[in-house]
Structures are given as C-alpha cells and as structure tokens.
C-alpha positions in Angstrom: 12.5 -8.7 6.0 9.1 -7.3 5.3 5.9 -7.8 7.3 2.3 -8.6 6.5 -0.2 -7.5 9.1 -3.5 -9.5 9.3 -6.6 -9.0 11.4 -6.8 -11.9 13.8 -10.0 -13.1 12.2 -8.0 -15.2 9.7 -10.5 -14.7 6.8 -9.5 -14.3 3.2 -9.8 -10.5 3.3 -7.9 -10.1 6.6 -4.8 -8.3 5.2 -4.7 -5.0 7.0 -1.3 -3.5 6.4 2.1 -4.2 5.0 5.4 -2.9 6.3 8.6 -2.9 4.3 10.9 -3.2 7.4 11.0 -3.3 11.2 11.0 0.5 11.4 7.9 0.9 9.4 6.3 -1.9 11.4 7.1 -0.1 14.6 5.6 3.1 13.3 2.2 1.6 12.4 -0.6 3.1 14.6 -1.8 -0.3 15.7 -2.0 -2.4 18.9 0.0 -5.4 17.7 -1.8 -7.7 20.0 -4.9 -7.4 17.8 -3.1 -8.6 14.7 -1.2 -11.5 13.3 2.2 -10.3 11.9 4.0 -12.5 9.5 7.5 -11.9 8.3 8.0 -12.5 4.6 10.4 -11.7 1.8 11.1 -8.3 0.2 10.0 -9.9 -3.2 6.6 -10.8 -1.8 6.2 -7.4 -0.2 7.0 -5.7 -3.6 4.7 -8.0 -5.5 1.8 -7.0 -3.2 2.8 -3.3 -3.1 3.0 -3.0 -6.9 -0.2 -5.0 -7.4 1.4 -7.9 -9.1 0.1 -10.4 -6.5 -2.8 -10.5 -4.1 -2.8 -12.0 -0.6 -5.5 -14.7 -0.4 -5.1 -15.9 3.1 -2.6 -17.0 5.8 -2.3 -20.1 7.8 0.1 -20.1 10.7 3.2 -18.3 9.4 2.4 -19.1 5.7 0.8 -16.7 3.3 -1.0 -17.8 0.1 -0.7 -15.4 -2.9 -2.4 -15.3 -6.3 -1.2 -13.6 -9.4 -3.1 -10.5 -10.1 -5.2 -10.4 -13.2 -4.0 -7.9 -15.7 -4.6 -4.3 -14.6 -6.3 -1.9 -17.0 -7.3 1.5 -15.5 -9.1 4.2 -17.4 -8.7 7.9 -16.3 -11.8 7.8 -14.1 -10.6 4.6 -12.4 -7.3 6.3 -11.6 -9.0 9.4 -10.4 -11.1 7.3 -8.0 -8.1 5.4 -6.7 -6.1 8.6 -6.1 -9.0 10.4 -4.5 -9.6 7.6 -2.1 -5.9 7.3 -1.2 -5.7 11.1 -0.7 -8.6 11.0 1.8 -6.8 8.3 3.8 -3.6 10.2 3.8 -5.3 13.4 4.8 -6.9 11.7 7.8 -3.5 10.3 8.8 -1.8 13.7 8.4 -4.6 15.6 10.3 -4.4 13.2 13.3 -0.6 12.5 13.4 1.3 15.8 13.1 4.1 14.5 15.2 4.3 11.0 13.7 7.8 10.0 12.6 6.5 9.2 9.0 4.5 12.4 8.7 6.8 14.1 6.2 7.0 10.9 4.0 3.2 10.9 3.7 2.9 14.6 3.4 5.3 14.5 0.5 3.5 11.6 -1.1 0.2 13.5 -0.8 1.7 16.4 -2.6 3.1 14.0 -5.3 -0.4 12.7 -5.8 -1.8 16.2 -6.1 0.7 17.2 -8.7 0.2 14.2 -10.9 -0.8 15.3 -14.4 -3.4 12.7 -15.3 -3.5 14.0 -18.9 0.1 12.9 -19.5 -0.8 9.3 -18.9 -1.6 6.9 -21.7 -4.8 5.1 -21.1 -5.7 2.4 -20.4 -2.9 2.3 -17.7 -1.9 -1.3 -17.6 -0.2 -1.2 -14.2 -1.0 -0.1 -10.7 -0.4 3.5 -9.6 2.4 2.2 -7.4 4.1 0.5 -10.3 3.6 3.6 -12.5 5.4 5.8 -9.9 8.2 3.2 -9.5 8.7 3.1 -13.3 9.1 6.9 -13.3 11.7 6.7 -10.5 9.4 8.5 -8.1 8.4 7.6 -4.5 5.8 4.8 -4.6 3.7 4.0 -1.6 0.7 1.6 -1.2 -2.4 2.4 0.8 -1.5 -0.7 2.8 1.6 1.0 4.1 -0.3 3.9 5.6 0.3 4.0 9.4 
C-alpha cells in the first residue's frame, strides 16, 4: 500500500508528501503526530506521482482526486521545475548525509543535472516524472522527498 501524508489542517491544499511503501513512510523526516496519513492504492499513488491526478482533499480516510488537465511544458517551464526540484534535493542532501535514502536522492539529483533539455521535443505533454518513467529511468516526485 501507498501513503498520502496531509497536514492536519484538512484544507484543499494540505497534501504534504506521498510515500510509495511503509519503508519510504518510515524514512520521511516528519513527526507523524502532526499529519494525517491515509493508506491508498498503488494506482492512486502513481497517478499523483506522474501528474495524472491531483489530490483535492481528504475526509476521514477518503481522498478526493481530480483528473489533471493536459500538461504542456515549454523548455523554460521545464527548467523552472527542475531548478526548484534540485534546490529542494540539495537542501535534503546537505542536511541528511546519513539518511537511509541519501544515495537515492543524490543519484536523482545527478540524473536531473545530466538531463539534456535540448533532446526533448517541446511542448512536453507529460510531467517530468512521466517523461523519466517512459525512458525507463528513475522517476521521483518532489512529494516523495523526505
């Protein structure tokens, strides 16, 4: 099972993190008492991870999703997404040298750095995560960052 981690505020924008499995959930750098953690299916996890669906809200143990509008990224959009993601990963790496998921995120940071943006056909009509998945490469979402 996968996990969706929400701020206890229960507002529409309260999704904080997603975890693919119990191990990833256990390795998040959070105090679980400050969050509502809802178990859900792998399919819903992947739909959110790859940008196919958005989480609207949760009520009790139920999550409401919406289909994502079509994605269309130009090169500048993609650069901005990657740069913001790299900043978050750098902060994690700097502050968590001994974290069990350090090497996963360090490898992904290097993958983002080595991405040849000129080899992509624009507009890119999928998320960066889906793009990497389609190439058979590691694909991680910012929502998975510990």
